[in-house]
C-alpha positions as CSV (number, residue, x, y, z in Angstrom):
1,M,17.2,-25.8,0.3
2,L,15.4,-28.0,-2.1
3,L,12.1,-27.2,-3.6
4,N,10.5,-29.7,-0.9
5,E,12.0,-27.6,1.9
6,L,11.0,-24.6,0.7
7,A,7.2,-25.1,0.4
8,R,7.8,-26.8,4.1
9,A,9.7,-23.4,5.5
10,S,7.2,-20.9,3.5
11,G,3.9,-22.7,4.1
12,T,3.7,-22.8,0.4
13,S,2.7,-25.8,-1.7
14,T,5.4,-26.7,-4.3
15,A,2.5,-26.2,-7.3
16,S,2.0,-22.6,-6.3
17,I,5.9,-22.3,-6.0
18,K,6.1,-23.5,-9.2
19,Y,3.5,-21.7,-10.9
20,Y,4.8,-18.1,-9.0
21,R,8.2,-19.6,-11.4
22,R,6.2,-19.6,-14.4
23,Q,5.0,-16.0,-13.6
24,R,7.8,-14.7,-12.9
25,L,7.4,-13.5,-9.5
26,L,9.9,-15.5,-8.1
27,P,13.6,-16.1,-9.0
28,P,15.0,-19.1,-10.0
29,G,16.9,-21.1,-7.3
30,R,20.7,-22.1,-8.0
31,R,20.9,-25.2,-10.1
32,L,22.1,-28.1,-8.9
33,T,21.1,-30.6,-11.6
34,T,18.8,-30.4,-14.7
35,T,16.1,-31.1,-12.2
36,R,17.2,-30.2,-8.6
37,F,17.4,-26.3,-7.3
38,D,18.6,-24.7,-4.4
39,Y,16.7,-22.0,-2.6
40,G,17.6,-19.7,0.5
41,R,16.5,-16.7,2.7
42,E,15.6,-14.6,-0.5
43,H,13.0,-17.0,-1.8
44,L,11.5,-17.2,1.5
45,E,11.2,-13.3,1.7
46,R,9.7,-13.3,-1.9
47,L,6.8,-16.1,-1.0
48,A,6.1,-14.4,2.3
49,L,5.6,-11.0,0.2
50,I,3.6,-12.9,-2.2
51,R,1.6,-14.4,0.5
52,A,0.9,-10.9,2.1
53,L,-0.3,-9.6,-1.2
54,R,-2.5,-12.6,-2.4
55,E,-4.2,-13.3,1.1
56,L,-4.2,-9.7,2.8
57,A,-4.2,-7.2,-0.1
58,H,-6.1,-9.4,-2.6
59,A,-3.7,-8.4,-5.5
60,P,-4.2,-9.8,-8.5
61,I,-0.9,-11.7,-10.4
62,E,-0.5,-8.9,-12.7
63,D,0.1,-6.3,-9.7
64,I,2.2,-8.4,-8.1
65,R,4.2,-9.0,-11.0
66,A,4.3,-5.3,-11.8
67,L,5.9,-5.1,-8.0
68,T,8.2,-8.0,-7.9
69,T,9.6,-6.7,-11.3
70,V,10.7,-3.0,-10.1
71,I,12.1,-4.8,-6.8
72,D,14.1,-7.7,-9.3
73,E,15.6,-4.7,-11.2
74,G,16.9,-3.4,-8.7
75,R,15.1,0.0,-8.9
76,P,15.1,2.9,-6.0
77,L,13.3,1.2,-2.9
78,V,10.8,4.6,-3.0
79,K,9.2,3.1,-6.3
80,A,8.5,-0.6,-4.8
81,L,7.0,0.9,-1.9
82,E,4.9,2.9,-4.3
83,I,3.5,0.3,-5.8
84,A,3.0,-1.7,-2.4
85,Q,0.6,1.6,-1.3
86,A,-1.4,1.8,-4.2
87,I,-2.1,-2.3,-4.0
88,A,-3.1,-1.8,0.0
89,T,-5.3,1.3,-1.0
90,G,-6.9,-0.9,-3.6
91,L,-5.4,1.2,-6.7
92,P,-4.2,-0.8,-9.7
93,A,-0.2,-1.3,-9.4
94,R,0.4,0.7,-12.8
95,L,-1.9,3.5,-12.3
96,H,1.3,5.9,-11.0
97,E,2.5,5.4,-15.0
98,E,-1.2,7.2,-16.4
99,P,-0.5,11.0,-16.7
100,P,-2.9,13.2,-15.2
101,P,-6.2,13.1,-17.6
102,E,-6.9,16.4,-19.8
103,D,-10.1,16.9,-18.5
104,E,-9.0,16.8,-14.6
105,D,-11.3,18.0,-12.2
106,P,-10.4,21.3,-11.1
107,R,-11.0,20.4,-7.5
108,V,-7.5,18.5,-8.1
109,A,-5.3,21.2,-8.6
110,A,-7.0,23.2,-6.8
111,L,-6.2,21.1,-3.6
112,I,-2.9,20.5,-4.4
113,G,-2.2,24.2,-4.7
114,A,-3.7,24.8,-1.6
115,M,-1.9,22.3,0.3
116,G,1.6,23.4,-1.5
117,W,2.1,20.0,-2.6
118,A,4.3,19.2,-6.2
119,D,2.0,19.8,-9.0
120,V,3.2,16.5,-10.5
121,G,1.6,13.5,-12.0
122,S,1.3,10.5,-9.9
123,G,-1.1,7.2,-9.1
124,P,-3.1,9.0,-6.4
125,R,-3.7,11.9,-8.0
126,V,-5.1,10.2,-10.7
127,A,-7.1,8.1,-8.6
128,L,-8.6,11.3,-6.8
129,D,-9.9,12.5,-9.7
130,R,-11.4,9.2,-10.6
131,L,-13.0,9.1,-7.0
132,L,-14.3,12.9,-7.2
133,G,-15.8,12.0,-10.7
134,A,-17.4,8.9,-9.0
135,M,-18.9,10.9,-6.1
136,G,-20.3,13.5,-8.5
137,A,-22.1,11.0,-10.2
138,E,-23.5,10.0,-7.2
139,D,-24.6,13.3,-6.0
140,V,-21.9,13.0,-2.8
141,A,-20.2,16.9,-2.2
142,A,-17.0,17.1,-2.1
143,D,-15.9,21.1,-2.4
144,L,-12.6,22.3,-1.9
145,P,-13.1,22.9,1.9
146,T,-14.0,19.6,2.4
147,L,-11.4,18.1,0.6
148,L,-9.1,20.3,3.1
149,R,-10.6,18.9,6.2
150,Y,-9.9,15.5,5.6
151,A,-6.0,16.3,3.5
152,R,-4.2,18.4,6.3
153,P,-4.6,15.9,9.1
154,L,-3.7,13.1,6.3
155,E,-0.6,15.2,5.5
156,E,0.5,14.8,9.2
157,I,0.4,11.6,9.0
158,A,2.1,10.9,6.0
159,R,4.9,13.0,7.2
160,E,5.3,11.0,10.4
161,D,5.5,7.9,8.5
162,L,7.5,9.1,5.7
163,A,9.7,10.1,9.0
164,G,9.6,6.2,10.1
165,I,10.9,5.1,6.7
166,R,13.6,7.7,7.0
167,S,14.6,6.6,10.7
168,E,15.2,2.9,9.7
169,P,18.3,1.8,10.3
170,Q,20.9,2.4,7.4
171,S,21.6,-1.4,6.8
172,A,17.6,-1.5,5.9
173,R,17.8,1.6,4.0
174,G,20.6,0.5,2.3
175,A,19.4,-3.5,1.3
176,S,20.4,-4.7,-2.0
177,S,16.9,-4.5,-4.0
178,G,17.6,-7.6,-6.2
179,P,17.4,-11.2,-4.9
180,S,20.8,-11.6,-4.3
181,A,20.6,-9.9,-1.0
182,S,23.4,-11.1,1.2
183,A,22.3,-12.3,5.1
184,S,24.5,-9.8,6.5
185,S,23.0,-6.4,4.4
186,G,20.2,-6.2,6.3
187,P,16.9,-6.5,5.5
188,S,16.2,-7.6,2.0
189,T,13.9,-4.9,0.0
190,D,11.1,-7.7,0.1
191,A,10.9,-7.9,3.8
192,I,10.8,-3.8,3.7
193,V,8.4,-4.0,1.0
194,R,6.3,-6.5,2.8
195,H,6.9,-4.6,6.5
196,A,5.2,-1.9,4.4
197,L,2.4,-3.2,2.7
198,I,0.6,-4.8,6.1
199,G,1.5,-1.4,8.1
200,S,0.0,0.2,4.9
201,L,-3.2,-2.2,5.1
202,A,-3.4,-2.0,8.9
203,F,-3.4,1.9,9.3
204,T,-5.8,2.3,6.2
205,Q,-8.2,0.1,8.1
206,L,-7.3,2.0,11.2
207,T,-8.2,5.2,9.7
208,V,-11.9,3.7,8.5
209,V,-12.4,2.0,11.9
210,L,-11.5,5.3,14.0
211,R,-13.8,7.6,11.9
212,A,-16.7,5.2,12.7
213,L,-16.0,5.1,16.1
214,A,-15.7,9.1,16.0
215,H,-19.1,9.2,14.0
216,A,-20.8,6.9,16.8
217,S,-19.3,8.9,19.9
218,V,-20.4,12.0,18.7
219,S,-23.8,10.7,17.7
220,L,-24.2,9.2,21.2
221,E,-23.2,12.6,22.7
222,A,-25.5,14.1,20.2
223,G,-28.3,12.0,21.5
224,A,-27.6,12.4,25.3
225,V,-27.8,16.1,24.8
226,E,-31.3,16.1,23.0
227,G,-32.7,13.7,25.8
228,Q,-31.3,16.1,28.6
229,T,-33.0,19.3,26.6
230,G,-35.9,18.0,25.0
231,P,-35.8,18.0,21.0
232,H,-36.1,22.1,20.9
233,G,-33.9,22.8,23.4
234,A,-35.9,23.2,26.6
235,H,-35.8,21.0,29.4
236,P,-38.2,18.6,30.1
């Protein structure tokens, strides 16, 4: 399809498509003439991924470029998913490249040891260290038992999430990572990453909403008990 057809099919303006081309977010089409290019399914899928990153995750161009570069270089799918998850949770896309700080909060290593997790550097590890520092500056308590109370159920969720990814059809897991994925190779990396991004955004919000609902329900329950027994536990 030509540029105007790609714009109509993707719901993206021709100006935006040209901008994404200049920013190296969108691979070039197949040259037909000096001014005309042919675009295909891989371009539609890349534009859909960019749209999700921009409109749903509010990701800056440099974070989108970090993700699309990993995809276009054909690096392992897990690396693209790691960056997409960072973006979905509001972390810088390149945070995973930073080593743990030398003065890392000791609660981070204590949590990792207590959970039996791999003691290696990662973006979420750096983010946790920063978050604990920010919480401490605001006098928000988060001791190791508190961290474990949140980490344990979230580990179970993470295991189920990973099991879901691993149970994808073989065609999806073996999809080509580059822009030249054929129609017969199953879902492309762009499509898989977009699906994972949207899912991560949705379930992150779901966690927040369910926690708020639980707090509201427990508060109402406590209020009902107080109304029945009085403020000091005696029946009115």
